[in-house]
N, C-alpha and C positions, 0 to 999 in steps of 0.2 A: 730376630727376637730381641725384646728390650735390653737383655744385658750383655750382648754379644759385641763388646768394645774393648779396645785395650786401653782407651782414655775414660776414666771415670767421670771426667768433667762432661763428657758426650751425654752422660745420662741425663743430664738437667734439662737439655733441648729435647731429648727422647721423651722426656715425662709428659710434653705437651700431646706427643702422639698418642700416648697410651692411657694417661691418667683418667679420662672421661669415658673409654672404650668399654662398655659392658662386657665383651668377650674376653677382656684381659683380667677378669676378677680372679683372684687367687683360687687356684684348686688345692685346698687345704690338704686333702688326703696325700697329694703327691708331695707337697713340702715336708709335711710331718714324716713320710717315708724317707725322704732324703736325709733330713735331720737325725733319724733313728740310725741310719746307714753310717753317718758322721760319728755319732756316740759309740757305736759298734767297732769301728776302726780304731777309735782313740783307746779301746781297752785290748785290742789284740796284742798277743806276745810278739807276733812277727811284724817288726816296723816296715819292712818293705812291702809285704802285703797290705798293711793298714794305709800306707801312703799311696798305693795304688787306687785302693777304694776311695781315698779323699780326692784324688784327681778324677776319677770317674763321676764321683757324686757332686762334685763342684761344677762339671760341666752340665750335668742335669739341673742343678739348681738355677743355672743361667737360663735354661730354657723354660722352667717353672716361674720365674720372676715375674710378678704381675703389680700392678698399680695398686690394688685394695687387699689388704690383710688384715684380720682381726687383730685386736689388742693381746688376746691370748697368744695368737702364733707369733706376734712380734716379739712377746717376753720369751717365747722359746727359741726364737731366732737368736737373741741376745746372749741368752743363757747358753747355747750350743757354741756360739762364738768364743764366750769366756772360757769354756771348757777346751776349745781348739787351741787358744792362744797359751792357755796355762799348760797344755801338754808338751809343748816344746817339739813335738813331733817334726821330723824333716817332711817336706812334699806337702805342707799343709796350704800353700798358696792358693790353689785353684778353689779349695773349699773355702777359704776366706773371701775370694773374689766372689763365689756364689752366694754365700751369706749376706756380704755386704751389699751385693746388687739387689737382693731382695728387700733389704731394710731401706736402700736408697729409694726404691720403688714404691715401697709402702710407708715412706716417711710421715710420722706425725709428731706433734709437740713433745711427746713424752721421750723421743729420741734424740732430743737436743743434747742433753748432757752426754749421753753415750757417744755420739758423733765427736763432740769437742773433747772427749777424753782420750779419742784416737790419736790426737794432735801429739801428745807427750808419751806415747807407747814408745819404749826404747828396747830393742833386741839385738844382741850381738849378731853380726853377719846376717842382717835383715835385708834380704833382696826384694822384699815386699813392702819396704817403708814408705816409699813415695807414693805408691798406688794406695796403700791404706790411707795416707793423708788425704789423698785426691778422692777417695770414697767418702770421707767424712766431711770434706767441704762440699761434694757433690750433694749428700744427703741434707745439709744445712741450706745450700742453695735451692733445692727443689722446695723445701719449706718456705723459702722467702718468696720464690717465684709463685707457688701456687695458693699460699694461704697469708702471705705478708708478715709471716711470724717475726716479731721484734726479738724474740730470744735467739732465734737462729740467726739473725741479722747481727746482733751484737756478738755473737760468738764467731762470726766470719769477721767482722771489723776488728775484733781482737787477734785474730789469726794475721791479719795484714801486718801487724807490728810484732809478731813472733820472733824470738831470736833464732829460732830454727828456719833458716832460709827455705827449706822446702814448704814449711807450713805457710810462710808468707806467700810464695810462689802459687801455691794451689788456692790459697784464699783470694787472692786477686783475681786469678782466672775464673774462679766460682762465682765472684761477684760479677764480673763482666758478663758471664752467662746467664745470670739470674735476670739481668735486666737488658739483655739484649734481644732483638727481634729473631724469633725462630721461624724459619722456613724449610717446610718439608712436604713430601709428597704423601697424601693421604690414599691408602690403597681401597679403603672402603667407598670413598668418594669419587675415586679417580681423579683428582684434581690437586695442584699444588695449594697449599694453604700457609698462612702465616700467623703467628701468635704475637701480638704487639704487646709491649711492656711499657708500664709507666715510666716516667723519667727517674733516674735514681736519685735517692735522698741527698741532700748536700754533705751529709756525714760520710757517705760512701765515697763520693768525689775527693773529699779532704783525706780520707783514709788511704786510697789507692795513690794518690798524688804525694803523700808523704812517704809511701814505701818507693814510688818511682823515684824520688829525689834522695832519699837518706838511707835506704837498706845497703849493707856493705857488700851483699852478693850480686854479683853481675846479673845472672839470670833472673832474679828476682826483680831487679830494677827494670830488666828488659820485659818481662811479663806484666809488671806493672804499667808499663808504658804502652804495651799492646792492649791492655785492659782499658786504658782511658780512652783510646782510640774507639775501642767498641763501645764505651759509654758516651761517646760523641763529644770528647773532650780533647784538645791539643795536647800532646804528651810534651814535657819540657825540652827544650833545646839546649844542651850543654855548650858552653864555648862558643856561642854564636859568632864571634869573631875569631875564633881559633881554627885548628886544623888538627888532624891525626896522623900520625905516622905508622904506617904497617910494613911488616916484613912478610913476603909472599914466597911460598915454596910450592913446587907440584909434589904430590904424592907419587912415589914410585920412581922418582927423578931426583937424584940428590946433587946433581951438577949445575943447578941454576937456582938463584934466588933474586929477588928484587925488593928495592924499598919504594912504598908509595907514599905520596903525602896528599891528603884529602881534606877539602874543607868541611868544618862541621856541618853547614846547612846543605851539603851536597846529598843527592840521593845515594842509597846504599850502593845501586847499581855501578856507581863511578868506580868502585874497589874493583869490581870485575873488568870494566872497560880498561882501566889502568894496566891491569895485569895482562889482559890480551894485547894491550899495546907493548909492554915491555917484552912479550914473547914474540910479537910479530904475528899473531894469530889472528884469523877472521872471527867475526862475531856473529855468525849466522845460525847459532845453535841456542836451545832453550837451557836455562839454569835455574837453580834454587840455592839460597844460601841456608845454612843451618848454624844458627847462633850458638847452640849447645856444643857444637863441634862433632855432633853424631848424625851420620847420614841417616835418612828416613825419620828423623824426630820431626814431626808434623808440628808439634806444639812451638817450635823455634824455626819453622820454614819460612821463608820470604824469597820470592812471592808464592803463595799457596794457591794452588788451583781450586776455586770454590765452584766450579761448574758454571754452564751458559745461564742458569736461571736465577743466580745469586749475584749481590752487589760485589762490584770490584772491591778488591782489598786495597785499603788506604796506603799510600806510599810512607817509607821510612826514611830519614836521613840519617847520615852517620851519627850526628849529635844528639839524635832522638833514642838511640840504642841504650844508652847507659854505660858505655865503655869505660874500661879503666886499663892503666898499663898492665901487661901480661895476659890479658884476656885473649883466647883463642877461639877461633870459629873456622868454618869451611864453606866452600861453593863447589856445588857439583855443576860442571859445565859440559854441555853436549850429553843427553841422556843415552845416546848411542855408545860413544867411546868412554863415557863416565871419567871424565877428568875432574880430579878433586884437588882446587886449589885450597891451600892451607894458610891462614893468616894470623898473625901474632900482632896485637896493638903494642908496639914499642915504646911510644910516648905520646904525650898530648901537649900541644902548644896552644896555651890558653888564648893568647892573642897575637895575631899575625898582622904585621904592617903591610898596608897596600891591599890591593884586591888579588888574594891568592886563588889561582886555578889549580885544579887537581893535576898532579904530575908524577912522573917515574923519577925518583931521585937517583936511583942507583940501579944498576944491573951487576950481577957477577955469575961468571960462568958460561958455559956454551948453552945457547937456547936449545931445547928438544923441539924437533919438527911436530907440527900439529896432526899429520896424518903419516906416521912412520912406515906404515905399510902400502902406501900408494907408491 
C-alpha cells in the first residue's frame, strides 16, 4: 500500500504509481472514522489505552492513504494532526505517520505552509523528529513533481540552507527524488514503467551544490553530493591532490587496529581493500558501507542493491563524500559472517607530494583469523 515505508522520501516516487489510479481515490468514510478514533484516544483518561488506539489507528491510516482527498478532508486531517501534537501524548508517532502519509498522498498547494512549518517543530526527546521533517519535504516534493508548484520548490530550496542539519539533509534528498526518473512495476498493466522528469532548474543545482560544499554537518554534505549524482551533476571532489588517513578497527575484536592512507580520487572501496590487506584476509565476499555508522541505514548505504532492472549506482570516491576529521562510518563485510569494520577519519592531508597510492601505514596488535571456526 502507498504508505507502508520507513522512509518518507520513498513516497515521492510512489506517487507516480498511485496518483492517477482511479481505484486509489480516498475512501472518505474510512478516513473520517480513523480521525474520530484518534480524537477519542486523545480525550481518554487512560494514557496507555489511548496510546494503543493511536498505534492501531495509525496503521489503519497507512492502509487508507490515497492520492485524492477533498479539501474538506485535508483540513480535517491537519486539524487532528495539530490536536495530536498539542496533546503531548506518548506513543503518538504511528498516528503522526498515518496522518502525514495521507497528507503527502493528497498534497495540494494549500498544504505548502503546513509542510514548511514542520521544519521548525521542536519537541523535547522527540524520536520522530527526522521522520516528521522527511514527511514535510516529501509532501513538498510531491507537489513539485506532480504540479510544478513554485511555492513548494521555494520551500525546499530554503530547506537546503536551513541551520538544522536534518532539515537540509531531507530537503536535498527530496529535491533529488522530485527530479529523478522513477522506475516501477505496474501491477495493473503487468509491466515495468518509468516516469521521466524534466531537467532540474539551475536554482536547484546551485542550492544543492552549496549545501554539498558548505554545510557544517557531514551527513548533510554527503546526502547533498548523492543528490547531485541523482540530478546528473558530478559531486565536488575535495582535496583532489590530497589524501585521507583512517583508523580501522574490527567490531567485537579489540586487539587489532590499522591506519590507512587513501588518495582523495580513490574509490571508497579502496578503504575496504586496504583493510583486508592489513588483516591478510581474502576479498571474496560482498560488502556495504554505511556512512551514518548505522547498519541497515539504506539512505547512507554504498553500494546499494537496486535490482536487476534498474541502473547501476554511480561510484563514489573518498574525496566526494564530504568527510572531515573525526567522522566515523562502518563497512559490513561478508553478509554471512557479518564482520563490521569501523573507520574514523583521523586527518586530511590537503596536498600530497608525488603519486600517492593507497597504503597501510601502520598495524597494531594481533590479527584475528578470518574464519576462526574453521
